[in-house]
VOGURO-772741 format. One record per residue (C-alpha): x, y, z; residue in three letters. Coordinates in steps of 0.25 Angstrom, whole numbers, plus 5000, padded with zeros to 4 digits. Example, Ala and Ser with C-alpha at 12.3 -4.5 7.8 and 13.67 -1.06 7.14 Angstrom:
BEGIN
+------+------+------+------+
!   c1 !   c2 !   c3 ! code !
+------+------+------+------+
! 5049 ! 4982 ! 5031 !  ALA !
! 5055 ! 4996 ! 5029 !  SER !
+------+------+------+------+
***
This chain:
BEGIN
+------+------+------+------+
!   c1 !   c2 !   c3 ! code !
+------+------+------+------+
! 4928 ! 4846 ! 5004 !  MET !
! 4942 ! 4848 ! 5007 !  LYS !
! 4944 ! 4855 ! 4994 !  THR !
! 4933 ! 4865 ! 4997 !  ALA !
! 4939 ! 4868 ! 5011 !  PHE !
! 4953 ! 4870 ! 5005 !  ALA !
! 4947 ! 4880 ! 4995 !  ALA !
! 4939 ! 4887 ! 5006 !  ILE !
! 4952 ! 4889 ! 5014 !  LEU !
! 4960 ! 4893 ! 5002 !  PHE !
! 4949 ! 4904 ! 4999 !  LEU !
! 4948 ! 4909 ! 5013 !  ALA !
! 4963 ! 4911 ! 5014 !  SER !
! 4963 ! 4919 ! 5001 !  LEU !
! 4953 ! 4928 ! 5007 !  ALA !
! 4963 ! 4932 ! 5017 !  THR !
! 4973 ! 4936 ! 5006 !  PHE !
! 4968 ! 4951 ! 5006 !  SER !
! 4978 ! 4962 ! 5004 !  ASP !
! 4970 ! 4974 ! 5008 !  ALA !
! 4974 ! 4982 ! 5020 !  ALA !
! 4968 ! 4993 ! 5028 !  ASP !
! 4976 ! 5006 ! 5027 !  VAL !
! 4973 ! 5015 ! 5039 !  PRO !
! 4973 ! 5030 ! 5038 !  VAL !
! 4970 ! 5040 ! 5049 !  ASN !
! 4962 ! 5052 ! 5046 !  VAL !
! 4967 ! 5063 ! 5055 !  GLY !
! 4976 ! 5059 ! 5067 !  ASN !
! 4976 ! 5059 ! 5082 !  ALA !
! 4983 ! 5073 ! 5082 !  ALA !
! 4971 ! 5078 ! 5074 !  GLY !
! 4978 ! 5081 ! 5062 !  ALA !
! 4972 ! 5081 ! 5048 !  ASN !
! 4979 ! 5070 ! 5042 !  VAL !
! 4978 ! 5056 ! 5035 !  PHE !
! 4988 ! 5047 ! 5042 !  GLU !
! 4995 ! 5042 ! 5034 !  PRO !
! 4995 ! 5052 ! 5024 !  ALA !
! 5000 ! 5042 ! 5014 !  LYS !
! 4991 ! 5030 ! 5013 !  ILE !
! 4996 ! 5018 ! 5006 !  MET !
! 4986 ! 5008 ! 5002 !  ALA !
! 4984 ! 4996 ! 4991 !  ASN !
! 4972 ! 4994 ! 4983 !  PRO !
! 4962 ! 4986 ! 4991 !  GLY !
! 4967 ! 4992 ! 5004 !  ASP !
! 4957 ! 5000 ! 5013 !  ASN !
! 4962 ! 5014 ! 5018 !  ILE !
! 4956 ! 5015 ! 5032 !  VAL !
! 4954 ! 5030 ! 5036 !  PHE !
! 4952 ! 5032 ! 5051 !  THR !
! 4948 ! 5046 ! 5056 !  TRP !
! 4957 ! 5049 ! 5068 !  VAL !
! 4954 ! 5064 ! 5070 !  SER !
! 4946 ! 5076 ! 5064 !  GLY !
! 4936 ! 5076 ! 5053 !  LYS !
! 4941 ! 5072 ! 5039 !  HIS !
! 4938 ! 5067 ! 5026 !  SER !
! 4945 ! 5059 ! 5015 !  ILE !
! 4944 ! 5062 ! 5000 !  PHE !
! 4953 ! 5058 ! 4988 !  GLU !
! 4960 ! 5070 ! 4981 !  THR !
! 4970 ! 5072 ! 4970 !  ASP !
! 4982 ! 5075 ! 4977 !  SER !
! 4988 ! 5076 ! 4992 !  LEU !
! 4985 ! 5091 ! 4992 !  THR !
! 4973 ! 5092 ! 4983 !  ASP !
! 4963 ! 5091 ! 4994 !  CYS !
! 4951 ! 5090 ! 4986 !  LYS !
! 4942 ! 5079 ! 4981 !  THR !
! 4942 ! 5077 ! 4966 !  THR !
! 4938 ! 5062 ! 4965 !  ASN !
! 4923 ! 5061 ! 4969 !  PRO !
! 4925 ! 5046 ! 4969 !  THR !
! 4938 ! 5046 ! 4977 !  GLY !
! 4942 ! 5042 ! 4991 !  ILE !
! 4932 ! 5049 ! 5001 !  SER !
! 4928 ! 5047 ! 5015 !  SER !
! 4915 ! 5053 ! 5012 !  GLY !
! 4916 ! 5065 ! 5021 !  GLY !
! 4923 ! 5070 ! 5033 !  ALA !
! 4923 ! 5062 ! 5046 !  PHE !
! 4929 ! 5063 ! 5060 !  ALA !
! 4935 ! 5051 ! 5068 !  SER !
! 4931 ! 5041 ! 5071 !  PRO !
! 4929 ! 5037 ! 5056 !  LYS !
! 4936 ! 5026 ! 5047 !  THR !
! 4934 ! 5025 ! 5032 !  TRP !
! 4940 ! 5015 ! 5023 !  THR !
! 4944 ! 5017 ! 5009 !  TYR !
! 4946 ! 5004 ! 5001 !  PRO !
! 4957 ! 5007 ! 4991 !  VAL !
! 4952 ! 5003 ! 4977 !  PRO !
! 4959 ! 4991 ! 4970 !  ALA !
! 4962 ! 5000 ! 4959 !  THR !
! 4969 ! 5011 ! 4967 !  ALA !
! 4983 ! 5015 ! 4963 !  THR !
! 4992 ! 5027 ! 4965 !  GLY !
! 4989 ! 5037 ! 4975 !  LYS !
! 4977 ! 5046 ! 4979 !  THR !
! 4975 ! 5057 ! 4990 !  TRP !
! 4965 ! 5059 ! 5001 !  ILE !
! 4962 ! 5072 ! 5009 !  TYR !
! 4953 ! 5077 ! 5020 !  CYS !
! 4942 ! 5086 ! 5014 !  ALA !
! 4939 ! 5093 ! 5028 !  VAL !
! 4942 ! 5108 ! 5026 !  PRO !
! 4956 ! 5111 ! 5030 !  GLY !
! 4961 ! 5097 ! 5030 !  HIS !
! 4967 ! 5097 ! 5016 !  CYS !
! 4971 ! 5110 ! 5009 !  VAL !
! 4972 ! 5110 ! 4994 !  PRO !
! 4986 ! 5112 ! 4989 !  GLY !
! 4992 ! 5109 ! 5003 !  THR !
! 4985 ! 5096 ! 5007 !  GLY !
! 4983 ! 5093 ! 5022 !  GLY !
! 4975 ! 5081 ! 5026 !  MET !
! 4978 ! 5072 ! 5014 !  ALA !
! 4984 ! 5058 ! 5011 !  ALA !
! 4989 ! 5050 ! 4999 !  THR !
! 4984 ! 5036 ! 4997 !  ILE !
! 4994 ! 5028 ! 4989 !  ILE !
! 4988 ! 5015 ! 4983 !  TYR !
! 4997 ! 5003 ! 4983 !  GLY !
! 5007 ! 5010 ! 4993 !  GLY !
! 5005 ! 5000 ! 5004 !  ALA !
! 5011 ! 4989 ! 4995 !  ALA !
! 5023 ! 4997 ! 4993 !  GLY !
! 5025 ! 5002 ! 5007 !  GLY !
! 5032 ! 5015 ! 5003 !  ALA !
! 5024 ! 5018 ! 4991 !  ALA !
! 5019 ! 5031 ! 4997 !  GLY !
! 5034 ! 5035 ! 4998 !  GLY !
! 5036 ! 5032 ! 4984 !  ALA !
! 5024 ! 5041 ! 4980 !  ALA !
! 5030 ! 5054 ! 4985 !  ASN !
! 5045 ! 5051 ! 4988 !  GLY !
! 5044 ! 5049 ! 5003 !  THR !
! 5043 ! 5037 ! 5012 !  MET !
! 5031 ! 5035 ! 5021 !  PRO !
! 5034 ! 5039 ! 5035 !  GLY !
! 5037 ! 5054 ! 5034 !  GLY !
! 5025 ! 5059 ! 5042 !  ALA !
! 5023 ! 5073 ! 5047 !  MET !
! 5018 ! 5078 ! 5060 !  PRO !
! 5003 ! 5079 ! 5061 !  SER !
! 4997 ! 5091 ! 5054 !  GLY !
! 5010 ! 5095 ! 5047 !  ALA !
! 5010 ! 5098 ! 5032 !  MET !
! 5022 ! 5096 ! 5024 !  PRO !
! 5027 ! 5107 ! 5015 !  SER !
! 5021 ! 5106 ! 5001 !  GLY !
! 5008 ! 5100 ! 5006 !  GLY !
! 5013 ! 5085 ! 5003 !  ALA !
! 5009 ! 5075 ! 5013 !  MET !
! 5020 ! 5067 ! 5019 !  PRO !
! 5021 ! 5052 ! 5020 !  ALA !
! 5017 ! 5046 ! 5033 !  THR !
! 5018 ! 5032 ! 5038 !  PRO !
! 5008 ! 5024 ! 5030 !  SER !
! 4999 ! 5014 ! 5037 !  GLU !
! 4997 ! 5009 ! 5022 !  GLY !
! 5012 ! 5005 ! 5023 !  ALA !
! 5009 ! 4997 ! 5036 !  LYS !
! 4997 ! 4991 ! 5029 !  SER !
! 5007 ! 4986 ! 5018 !  SER !
! 5015 ! 4978 ! 5029 !  ALA !
! 5002 ! 4973 ! 5035 !  SER !
! 4997 ! 4969 ! 5021 !  ARG !
! 5010 ! 4961 ! 5019 !  ASN !
! 5008 ! 4953 ! 5032 !  TYR !
! 4994 ! 4950 ! 5028 !  GLN !
! 4998 ! 4945 ! 5014 !  SER !
! 5008 ! 4936 ! 5021 !  PHE !
! 4997 ! 4931 ! 5031 !  ALA !
! 4987 ! 4929 ! 5020 !  ALA !
! 4997 ! 4921 ! 5011 !  ALA !
! 5000 ! 4912 ! 5023 !  GLY !
! 4985 ! 4910 ! 5025 !  VAL !
! 4983 ! 4906 ! 5010 !  VAL !
! 4995 ! 4897 ! 5010 !  LEU !
! 4992 ! 4890 ! 5023 !  SER !
! 4977 ! 4888 ! 5018 !  SER !
! 4982 ! 4882 ! 5005 !  MET !
! 4991 ! 4873 ! 5013 !  CYS !
! 4980 ! 4868 ! 5022 !  MET !
! 4970 ! 4867 ! 5010 !  ALA !
! 4980 ! 4858 ! 5003 !  ALA !
! 4983 ! 4850 ! 5015 !  ALA !
! 4969 ! 4848 ! 5017 !  TYR !
! 4966 ! 4844 ! 5003 !  ILE !
! 4978 ! 4834 ! 5002 !  LEU !
+------+------+------+------+
***
């Protein structure tokens, strides 16, 4: 009986050792701008990217580049249509996701082919590295532009990433989970002995 109880405690403590995080992304903003905030989304395989419509009517579709503004992958990321706030949609990052991909809003006028607009970059594995997004384009996260501003050349700037914040949160969660596992193991061992 004591052994069964110890095994149950051990398995229950392992269940809390999940490393997935929710990475929040705003669709539109309080000023009414057609933007994804952050424009550089860092997420690990297994994370959930949680899109929350803040203003306007927007959609989310995967594309081949930041300025392409057209859907080329019919099985890629898709919100399934254009929606207005309040709306929340969660994209579960596949366990096999690597590298980066891009998303855009397909509402007419929100993303213009060749120049971009309402588009964002998703960097898989970026949350673990903190500044992985900066390494991808030679900049460090945090160089946000005013709402509605468009940089020359159409490239979207780095913005403060909630993904990077979720990395810090994930580290604390991992330490807490490790503490729960260790204390459960000690309790089980003491109970058995």
